[in-house]
C-alpha positions as CSV (number, residue, x, y, z in Angstrom):
1,M,0.0,0.0,0.0
2,T,1.4,3.4,-1.0
3,N,1.4,6.5,1.1
4,A,-1.1,8.0,-1.3
5,T,-3.7,5.3,-0.7
6,M,-2.9,4.6,3.0
7,S,-5.8,5.4,5.2
8,P,-5.6,8.4,7.7
9,R,-5.8,5.9,10.5
10,R,-2.7,4.0,9.4
11,R,-0.7,7.2,8.7
12,G,-1.7,8.8,12.0
13,M,-0.3,12.2,12.6
14,L,1.4,12.6,9.2
15,A,-1.8,12.2,7.3
16,A,-2.6,15.9,7.1
17,L,0.9,16.7,5.8
18,R,-0.1,15.4,2.3
19,H,-2.0,18.6,1.9
20,R,0.1,21.5,0.6
21,D,-1.7,24.4,2.3
22,F,-1.9,22.7,5.7
23,T,1.8,21.9,5.6
24,I,2.8,25.4,4.6
25,V,0.6,26.9,7.3
26,M,1.9,24.5,10.0
27,A,5.5,25.2,9.0
28,G,4.9,28.9,9.4
29,Q,3.2,28.5,12.7
30,L,6.0,26.4,14.1
31,V,8.4,29.3,13.4
32,S,6.0,31.9,14.7
33,A,5.3,29.9,17.9
34,V,9.0,29.7,18.6
35,G,9.1,33.5,18.3
36,D,6.1,33.8,20.6
37,G,8.1,31.8,23.2
38,V,11.0,34.2,22.9
39,V,9.0,37.4,23.7
40,P,8.3,36.9,27.4
41,V,11.9,36.0,28.1
42,A,13.3,38.9,26.1
43,V,10.9,41.5,27.7
44,A,11.4,40.2,31.2
45,F,15.2,40.4,31.0
46,A,15.0,43.8,29.3
47,L,13.0,45.1,32.3
48,L,15.5,43.6,34.7
49,E,18.4,45.2,32.8
50,Q,16.6,48.5,33.3
51,G,16.4,48.0,37.1
52,E,12.8,46.9,37.2
53,G,11.6,44.0,39.4
54,A,9.1,41.2,39.8
55,A,6.2,43.7,39.9
56,A,6.9,45.0,36.5
57,I,7.2,41.5,35.1
58,G,3.9,40.6,36.7
59,G,2.4,43.6,35.1
60,L,3.3,42.2,31.7
61,L,1.5,38.9,32.4
62,V,-1.6,40.8,33.7
63,A,-1.7,43.0,30.6
64,R,-1.5,40.1,28.3
65,S,-4.1,38.1,30.2
66,I,-6.5,41.1,30.3
67,A,-6.2,41.6,26.6
68,M,-6.9,38.0,25.9
69,L,-10.0,38.0,28.1
70,V,-11.3,41.3,26.6
71,A,-10.7,40.5,23.0
72,L,-11.4,36.7,22.7
73,L,-15.1,37.0,22.0
74,V,-14.6,39.8,19.5
75,G,-11.9,37.7,17.9
76,G,-14.3,34.9,17.5
77,V,-16.9,37.1,15.8
78,I,-14.2,38.5,13.5
79,A,-12.9,35.0,12.7
80,D,-16.4,33.9,11.5
81,R,-17.2,37.1,9.5
82,F,-14.0,37.4,7.4
83,P,-11.6,35.0,5.6
84,R,-9.6,33.4,8.4
85,T,-6.3,33.6,6.7
86,K,-6.7,37.4,6.3
87,V,-7.8,37.6,9.9
88,M,-4.7,35.8,11.0
89,I,-2.4,38.0,8.9
90,S,-4.1,41.1,10.3
91,A,-3.6,39.8,13.9
92,D,0.0,39.1,13.1
93,L,0.4,42.6,11.9
94,V,-1.1,43.9,15.1
95,R,1.5,42.0,17.0
96,V,4.3,43.2,14.7
97,V,3.3,46.8,15.7
98,A,3.3,45.8,19.3
99,V,6.8,44.3,19.1
100,L,8.2,47.3,17.1
101,S,6.7,49.6,19.8
102,M,8.5,47.5,22.5
103,L,11.8,48.0,20.7
104,V,11.2,51.8,20.5
105,V,10.5,51.9,24.2
106,L,13.5,49.8,25.0
107,Y,15.9,51.8,22.8
108,T,14.7,55.0,24.4
109,N,14.7,53.6,27.9
110,G,11.0,54.0,28.3
111,S,9.0,53.0,31.3
112,A,7.7,49.6,32.3
113,I,4.2,50.9,31.9
114,L,4.7,51.6,28.2
115,I,6.1,48.0,27.8
116,S,2.9,46.7,29.5
117,I,0.8,48.7,27.1
118,C,2.7,47.1,24.2
119,M,2.1,43.7,25.7
120,L,-1.6,44.5,26.0
121,V,-1.7,45.2,22.3
122,F,0.3,42.0,21.7
123,G,-2.4,40.1,23.6
124,L,-5.2,41.7,21.6
125,G,-3.6,40.4,18.4
126,E,-3.2,37.0,20.0
127,A,-6.9,36.9,21.0
128,V,-8.0,37.5,17.4
129,F,-5.5,35.1,16.0
130,R,-6.4,32.0,18.0
131,P,-10.1,31.5,17.1
132,A,-9.2,32.1,13.4
133,F,-6.4,29.5,13.5
134,R,-8.6,26.9,15.2
135,G,-11.3,27.5,12.6
136,L,-9.0,27.3,9.6
137,Y,-8.6,23.5,9.5
138,P,-12.1,22.9,7.9
139,H,-11.0,25.1,5.0
140,L,-7.8,23.1,4.4
141,L,-8.7,19.5,5.2
142,S,-11.4,17.0,5.1
143,E,-13.1,15.9,8.3
144,E,-11.3,12.6,8.6
145,L,-8.0,14.4,8.8
146,F,-8.9,16.8,11.6
147,Q,-7.6,14.6,14.4
148,S,-4.2,14.0,12.8
149,A,-4.0,17.7,12.1
150,N,-4.8,18.7,15.7
151,A,-2.3,16.2,17.0
152,L,0.4,17.7,14.7
153,G,-0.6,21.2,15.7
154,S,-0.3,20.2,19.3
155,M,3.1,18.8,18.6
156,V,4.1,22.1,17.0
157,T,2.9,24.1,20.0
158,R,4.6,21.9,22.5
159,T,7.9,21.8,20.6
160,A,7.8,25.6,20.3
161,A,7.0,26.0,24.0
162,I,10.3,24.2,24.7
163,A,12.4,25.7,22.0
164,G,11.1,29.3,22.2
165,P,12.1,30.2,25.8
166,A,15.4,28.3,25.4
167,L,16.3,30.2,22.3
168,G,15.1,33.4,23.9
169,G,17.4,32.8,26.9
170,M,20.4,32.2,24.5
171,L,19.7,35.3,22.5
172,V,19.5,37.4,25.6
173,A,22.6,35.9,27.1
174,F,24.8,36.0,24.0
175,V,23.4,38.9,22.1
176,S,20.7,41.2,23.7
177,S,17.1,41.4,24.6
178,T,16.4,43.6,21.6
179,A,18.0,41.1,19.3
180,A,15.5,38.5,20.6
181,L,12.6,40.8,19.8
182,W,14.0,41.4,16.3
183,F,14.0,37.6,15.9
184,D,10.3,37.5,16.8
185,L,9.6,40.0,14.1
186,F,11.3,37.7,11.6
187,T,9.1,34.8,12.7
188,F,6.0,37.0,12.2
189,A,7.2,37.7,8.7
190,V,7.4,33.9,8.1
191,S,3.9,33.4,9.4
192,I,2.4,36.1,7.2
193,A,4.3,34.9,4.2
194,T,3.0,31.3,4.6
195,L,-0.6,32.4,5.2
196,A,-0.4,34.5,2.1
197,M,0.6,31.3,0.1
198,V,-2.6,29.4,1.0
199,R,-4.4,28.5,-2.2
200,S,-7.5,26.8,-0.7
201,P,-10.6,29.0,-0.8
202,V,-11.0,30.5,2.6
203,T,-14.2,32.5,2.6
204,G,-15.9,34.5,5.3
205,N,-19.5,35.2,6.2
206,P,-20.4,38.8,5.3
207,P,-21.9,40.5,8.3
208,A,-25.7,40.3,8.2
209,K,-26.3,40.9,11.9
210,R,-25.0,43.1,14.7
211,P,-21.8,41.7,16.4
212,W,-23.7,40.9,19.6
213,E,-26.3,39.0,17.6
214,D,-23.5,37.0,16.0
215,L,-22.1,36.3,19.5
216,A,-25.6,35.2,20.6
217,D,-25.6,32.7,17.8
218,G,-22.3,31.3,19.2
219,V,-23.9,30.9,22.6
220,K,-26.9,29.2,21.1
221,A,-24.6,26.7,19.3
222,V,-23.0,25.9,22.6
223,A,-26.4,25.5,24.3
224,Q,-27.5,23.1,21.5
225,R,-24.5,20.8,22.3
226,R,-24.8,19.4,25.8
227,W,-21.4,17.8,25.6
228,L,-19.8,21.2,24.8
229,G,-21.6,23.0,27.6
230,L,-20.7,20.4,30.2
231,G,-17.1,20.4,29.1
232,M,-16.9,24.2,29.2
233,L,-18.4,24.2,32.7
234,G,-15.8,21.6,33.7
235,G,-13.0,23.8,32.4
236,L,-14.5,26.9,34.1
237,I,-14.2,25.0,37.5
238,Q,-11.1,22.9,37.0
239,V,-8.7,25.4,35.7
240,P,-8.9,27.8,38.6
241,L,-9.1,25.0,41.2
242,S,-6.3,22.8,39.9
243,V,-4.2,24.4,37.2
244,A,-3.8,27.7,39.1
245,P,-2.6,25.9,42.3
246,W,-0.2,23.8,40.2
247,F,1.4,26.9,38.6
248,V,1.7,28.8,41.9
249,L,2.5,26.1,44.4
250,L,4.8,23.7,42.5
251,P,7.9,25.9,43.1
252,V,7.0,26.2,46.7
253,V,6.5,22.4,47.0
254,A,9.8,21.7,45.3
255,Q,11.6,24.0,47.7
256,Q,9.9,22.7,50.9
257,N,9.8,19.0,50.1
258,Y,13.0,18.6,48.2
259,G,15.1,21.6,49.3
260,S,15.7,22.7,45.8
261,V,14.0,24.2,42.8
262,A,15.5,21.5,40.5
263,P,12.5,19.2,40.9
264,Y,10.3,22.1,39.7
265,A,12.3,22.7,36.5
266,T,12.6,19.0,35.9
267,S,8.9,18.5,36.4
268,M,8.1,21.2,33.8
269,S,10.5,19.6,31.3
270,V,9.0,16.1,31.9
271,F,5.5,17.6,31.5
272,A,6.5,19.1,28.1
273,M,7.8,15.7,27.0
274,G,4.7,14.0,28.2
275,A,2.6,16.4,26.2
276,I,4.5,15.5,23.0
277,V,3.9,11.8,23.7
278,G,0.3,12.5,24.4
279,A,-0.1,14.2,21.0
280,L,1.4,11.2,19.3
281,M,-0.9,8.8,21.1
282,A,-4.0,11.0,20.4
283,S,-3.3,10.8,16.7
284,R,-3.8,7.0,17.0
285,I,-7.0,6.9,19.0
286,H,-9.9,6.0,16.8
287,T,-13.1,5.2,18.7
288,S,-16.8,6.0,18.5
289,T,-16.6,7.2,22.1
290,P,-13.6,9.7,22.1
291,G,-15.0,11.4,25.3
292,V,-14.0,8.4,27.4
293,P,-10.2,8.7,26.8
294,A,-10.6,12.5,26.8
295,M,-12.2,12.7,30.2
296,I,-9.8,10.0,31.6
297,G,-7.1,12.3,30.4
298,V,-8.5,15.3,32.3
299,A,-8.8,13.1,35.5
300,A,-5.1,12.2,35.2
301,F,-4.2,15.7,36.3
302,S,-5.3,14.6,39.8
303,L,-2.0,12.6,39.9
304,V,-0.1,15.8,39.9
305,M,-2.2,17.3,42.7
306,G,-1.7,14.1,44.8
307,A,2.0,14.0,44.2
308,M,2.3,17.6,45.4
309,L,0.0,17.0,48.4
310,F,2.0,14.1,49.7
311,D,5.7,14.0,50.3
312,V,6.5,11.5,47.5
313,P,9.9,10.7,46.0
314,V,11.0,13.0,43.2
315,A,10.6,10.1,40.7
316,V,6.9,9.8,41.6
317,L,6.4,13.5,41.2
318,L,8.0,13.4,37.7
319,A,6.0,10.3,36.7
320,A,2.8,12.1,37.8
321,H,3.7,15.1,35.6
322,F,4.4,12.9,32.6
323,L,1.2,10.9,32.9
324,A,-0.9,14.0,33.5
325,A,0.6,15.7,30.4
326,V,-0.1,12.7,28.3
327,G,-3.7,12.7,29.5
328,L,-4.3,16.4,29.0
329,E,-2.8,16.3,25.5
330,I,-5.1,13.4,24.5
331,Y,-8.0,15.4,25.8
332,G,-6.9,18.6,24.0
333,V,-6.6,16.8,20.6
334,L,-9.8,14.9,20.9
335,W,-11.7,18.0,22.1
336,A,-10.4,20.2,19.3
337,T,-11.3,17.5,16.8
338,A,-14.8,17.2,18.2
339,L,-15.4,21.0,18.0
340,Q,-14.4,21.0,14.3
341,R,-16.6,18.0,13.5
342,D,-19.7,18.9,15.5
343,V,-19.8,22.7,15.1
344,P,-20.5,24.2,11.6
345,S,-17.5,26.0,10.2
346,E,-19.4,29.3,10.0
347,L,-19.8,29.2,13.8
348,L,-16.5,27.7,14.8
349,G,-14.6,30.9,15.5
350,R,-17.3,32.1,18.0
351,V,-17.6,28.7,19.7
352,T,-13.9,28.3,19.9
353,A,-13.6,31.8,21.5
354,L,-16.3,30.9,24.1
355,D,-14.5,27.6,24.9
356,M,-11.2,29.5,25.4
357,M,-13.0,32.1,27.5
358,A,-14.6,29.5,29.8
359,S,-11.2,28.0,30.6
360,S,-9.4,31.3,31.2
361,L,-12.1,33.6,32.7
362,L,-11.3,33.0,36.3
363,T,-7.6,32.2,35.9
364,P,-6.1,35.7,36.8
365,I,-8.3,35.9,39.9
366,A,-7.3,32.3,40.8
367,Y,-3.6,33.0,40.6
368,A,-4.0,35.9,43.1
369,A,-6.3,33.9,45.4
370,V,-4.1,30.8,45.5
371,G,-1.0,32.9,46.3
372,A,-2.9,34.7,49.2
373,W,-4.4,31.5,50.5
374,A,-1.1,29.6,50.4
375,Q,0.7,32.4,52.2
376,A,-1.9,32.2,54.9
377,G,-0.6,28.7,55.6
378,D,-3.0,26.1,54.1
379,P,-1.7,25.0,50.7
380,E,-2.6,21.3,51.4
381,L,-6.3,22.1,51.3
382,L,-5.9,23.8,47.9
383,L,-4.1,20.8,46.5
384,A,-6.8,18.4,47.9
385,I,-9.5,20.6,46.3
386,G,-7.6,20.7,43.1
387,G,-7.3,16.9,42.9
388,A,-11.0,16.4,43.7
389,S,-12.0,19.0,41.0
390,C,-10.0,17.1,38.3
391,L,-12.0,13.9,39.1
392,L,-15.4,15.5,39.7
393,T,-15.4,17.7,36.5
394,S,-14.4,14.8,34.2
395,L,-15.4,11.2,35.0
396,P,-19.0,11.9,36.2
397,L,-19.7,13.6,32.8
398,L,-19.3,10.3,31.1
399,I,-22.8,9.4,32.3
400,D,-24.0,11.6,29.5
401,P,-23.9,9.8,26.1
402,S,-23.1,13.1,24.2
403,V,-20.0,13.5,26.4
404,R,-18.9,9.9,25.7
405,K,-19.2,10.6,21.9
406,L,-18.2,14.3,22.1
407,A,-21.0,15.0,19.7
408,R,-24.7,15.7,19.7
409,V,-26.7,12.5,19.8
410,T,-30.1,11.4,18.7
411,P,-32.6,9.9,21.2
412,S,-31.2,6.4,20.2
413,G,-27.7,7.5,21.1
414,R,-26.3,7.9,17.6
415,R,-24.2,10.9,16.6
416,R,-26.1,13.7,15.0
417,P,-24.6,15.4,11.9
418,A,-23.1,18.8,12.5
419,S,-25.4,20.4,9.9
420,V,-28.5,19.5,11.9
421,G,-29.6,22.5,14.0
């Protein structure tokens, strides 16, 4: 059997690479994602070189988070109204302006507040880009290739998440912070060039309604899909109760339980490797009930909470991070694939934005609350609650047949076509 005739199931993750436009876009996004990973490192060290401290760096993170929350829903509406490649190019240009502005501020020794404003603009561009990118796949690929494409996209993201900060650190150490930002501008040029090379027809939906009516249609699409609403509710609960304590408390646990920050750094590296393995595994999962491995994957994050709660050997902590990352990545790939299959393309940008909003809405507040609570002296309770939330927002949902299938179902339990209202 030749590669040309081999089924997507047999070819796994590489199936989507037979399509020129997808391959070009993915190559451009790999380069661009590495550049995105360089930016936080470059800007943080630039501020430190100017004598700023942790408060200024925290301000950057807050500015980017606020921009994402404010603009995500608008980005979803835009992604459904206009050709998504053009939306992505426009969003890249917004971020180019933001990075150029950062360079001007740094070269003129401007204030940290100006840098934060630039980062806010950067976040606005990112918020518009993400829903358009997630909604681009149906324009480039047939439905049976969505899963392999999402697995490959996840691999690209995870690889860039490792390579970007590492490259940023080297550029800052051996050249300068501004050189790292110039490199990011180069990666945006690559992204824009590859998006401009797409030949597949990528059309938009000319606005026939007011923006808030478009957004209401997105909310209606979520309400019509019980599996989607339940999953989004789970994310709204789980992320602040488990992911936020993990981010905030893992360095503290490493220092207190093991006397060093090394287990923290190693855990994050192992987590990244586990995510890559999870993406590979997800590309090979072919079942009529994808919600089962997806929800088991979410529940696996409770292993991290348990390992942090109890004074386990370092090897157990690392194993928990690896398994949790595998599980979350399987969930992420299967969930993204389900969205693309069950939500009509003309609504996908808005629904994607709502999904992202649900999982990030309470995160900034959760970071602050976890830090304050932990400082008051009871981090163990937070970890116990986090572990319980992982289990209670995932496994019980499998009672619902639509969650097991990650699709709307008929009264007889069969999957309902996406075109059916």
